[in-house]
C-alpha positions, -999 to 999 in steps of 0.1 A, spaced: 403 -60 -827 385 -68 -792 368 -102 -794 327 -94 -805 306 -117 -775 273 -126 -789 243 -128 -766 245 -171 -779 283 -173 -768 273 -157 -734 243 -178 -731 266 -211 -734 293 -201 -709 268 -191 -684 251 -222 -685 282 -243 -686 293 -218 -658 263 -225 -632 263 -264 -642 299 -263 -631 285 -247 -597 257 -272 -590 228 -255 -604 203 -279 -612 186 -261 -641 215 -245 -653 205 -231 -688 169 -214 -674 186 -198 -649 213 -183 -668 185 -174 -696 165 -154 -668 194 -141 -653 207 -123 -690 172 -116 -695 169 -95 -667 201 -77 -672 193 -67 -713 158 -60 -699 142 -84 -720 118 -113 -716 131 -147 -713 117 -162 -745 130 -131 -764 163 -141 -762 157 -166 -790 152 -141 -816 186 -118 -804 212 -147 -805 236 -128 -824 232 -97 -808 266 -85 -795 272 -79 -758 289 -46 -744 317 -51 -717 292 -35 -693 266 -60 -701 285 -88 -695 301 -78 -666 265 -73 -652 260 -110 -661 291 -120 -643 277 -105 -613 244 -121 -612 264 -155 -620 281 -151 -589 252 -148 -568 236 -177 -582 264 -199 -584 288 -193 -563 268 -176 -534 237 -201 -540 210 -171 -534 177 -180 -549 174 -170 -587 141 -154 -572 157 -133 -546 178 -120 -573 154 -115 -599 134 -100 -574 100 -115 -583 80 -150 -589 51 -159 -606 26 -176 -587 -10 -183 -598 -7 -165 -630 2 -133 -608 37 -114 -604 48 -112 -567 79 -94 -551 102 -115 -531 131 -109 -511 150 -122 -480 122 -113 -457 96 -136 -474 94 -175 -482 94 -180 -522 59 -190 -530 61 -227 -545 42 -241 -572 27 -272 -549 13 -242 -528 -15 -236 -561 -29 -261 -548 -41 -250 -512 -55 -218 -536 -70 -241 -558 -90 -260 -526 -98 -232 -509 -115 -214 -542 -131 -242 -545 -145 -247 -510 -160 -207 -515 -174 -214 -546 -208 -213 -536 -204 -183 -510 -217 -153 -517 -194 -126 -502 -170 -153 -484 -145 -139 -454 -111 -152 -450 -82 -153 -426 -51 -161 -442 -25 -167 -411 12 -161 -418 6 -145 -452 46 -139 -459 47 -121 -498 7 -118 -494 8 -150 -524 -20 -173 -511 -43 -141 -502 -39 -119 -531 -44 -147 -552 -78 -157 -536 -87 -118 -535 -82 -115 -571 -99 -145 -577 -128 -140 -562 -134 -99 -562 -165 -102 -537 -144 -120 -512 -129 -98 -479 -96 -114 -467 -77 -103 -435 -40 -116 -443 -18 -115 -410 18 -118 -401 41 -114 -374 71 -105 -392 70 -60 -403 94 -67 -431 71 -96 -444 44 -71 -445 58 -48 -461 66 -72 -488 27 -79 -487 18 -45 -488 35 -37 -516 23 -73 -536 -13 -59 -529 -3 -27 -549 15 -45 -575 -16 -69 -581 -46 -40 -576 -59 -62 -553 -85 -39 -535 -102 -65 -514 -75 -71 -490 -61 -60 -454 -30 -69 -441 -24 -68 -397 1 -74 -380 -2 -104 -355 10 -132 -337 -21 -161 -353 -55 -146 -338 -38 -117 -314 -48 -91 -333 -79 -107 -352 -112 -91 -343 -137 -107 -362 -150 -140 -356 -174 -153 -384 -146 -162 -411 -157 -187 -440 -124 -204 -444 -93 -200 -425 -61 -208 -445 -25 -208 -432 8 -227 -451 27 -223 -417 64 -233 -405 67 -267 -405 102 -281 -409 116 -298 -380 150 -294 -367 167 -322 -385 150 -314 -417 158 -283 -423 199 -292 -413 196 -311 -445 177 -286 -468 197 -271 -499 223 -244 -490 201 -221 -511 171 -223 -488 184 -226 -457 214 -198 -464 188 -173 -479 150 -180 -469 140 -167 -440 143 -194 -408 112 -182 -393 90 -189 -422 102 -225 -423 116 -243 -386 89 -250 -365 89 -265 -328 72 -292 -314 81 -315 -341 71 -294 -371 34 -292 -355 36 -260 -336 19 -238 -358 -12 -264 -367 -15 -275 -329 -22 -233 -318 -38 -227 -355 -62 -257 -348 -72 -252 -313 -80 -214 -321 -94 -213 -354 -129 -229 -340 -134 -198 -325 -132 -178 -357 -147 -195 -377 -190 -196 -386 -208 -233 -382 -198 -250 -415 -163 -231 -419 -135 -246 -438 -96 -247 -418 -72 -255 -446 -36 -260 -442 -5 -269 -465 15 -294 -448 46 -315 -451 48 -348 -472 51 -368 -439 28 -345 -416 -9 -361 -430 -18 -382 -405 -4 -364 -376 -25 -333 -385 -54 -353 -394 -57 -364 -358 -49 -328 -343 -79 -321 -366 -98 -347 -350 -89 -336 -314 -107 -304 -320 -138 -310 -332 -132 -313 -371 -148 -332 -392 -153 -338 -430 -115 -341 -432 -96 -346 -460 -59 -349 -473 -54 -337 -511 -16 -350 -527 0 -326 -550 16 -341 -583 44 -360 -565 18 -377 -551 30 -365 -517 3 -356 -487 5 -314 -494 -35 -301 -484 -57 -309 -455 -90 -293 -451 -115 -299 -426 -147 -284 -417 -164 -265 -383 -196 -284 -373 
């Protein structure tokens, strides 16, 4: 008689396998991978520890474990989605995985437009559309234009628009402002590539080998997009309009100087939960 493998047995083995292969949150990742194969929510696993798993289910779990443990493919790419600001977003190798700290950027943007009726917003380098769609869903009276130079990223963003039933947003292929025709935005927001070359080479394998390089790396010591967006944004913002960026932990001073040089005032740097500089906001006077 063949041995019966229960869910708890496979969970323990999966966790050990991921640990041995250097995955930090081995137990959590194992739970998500097993839940995806079984078609259950992760927390439902706790109610099904005694459930026997079929050979087919065990083989599928093994395939996913190899992708995560051996090949270091990010969990979100294996699952095909990530949660961000309470919404579900499709992600694949064509878009950067939304990070929790970027939710602070969304919060700051919503705070800045809370007194504005029917605000007009531009998101530059939208990627999966996470920032733009989250703002659009939180403020149904907004009109959001989101641009990206990568066609494949825009395909993902458009699917996320449908997935989240965001009606008040439009996606356009554009190299920054190239195909932006409106010039009276209340808010321009961007989480641009900002990692410098030497820092890129030190990234974890799962980031460097799988997430799109074009969404991470920036020339001019990581400042290329800050320089170009800041210089041109003033021609697309109305008076009193807001420019908001996510920044690298060590870029606050340099990006502040870029904003000051281009005439922005009321500049603020906001730290993330790890007390690192993360968001910078300036106002067009």
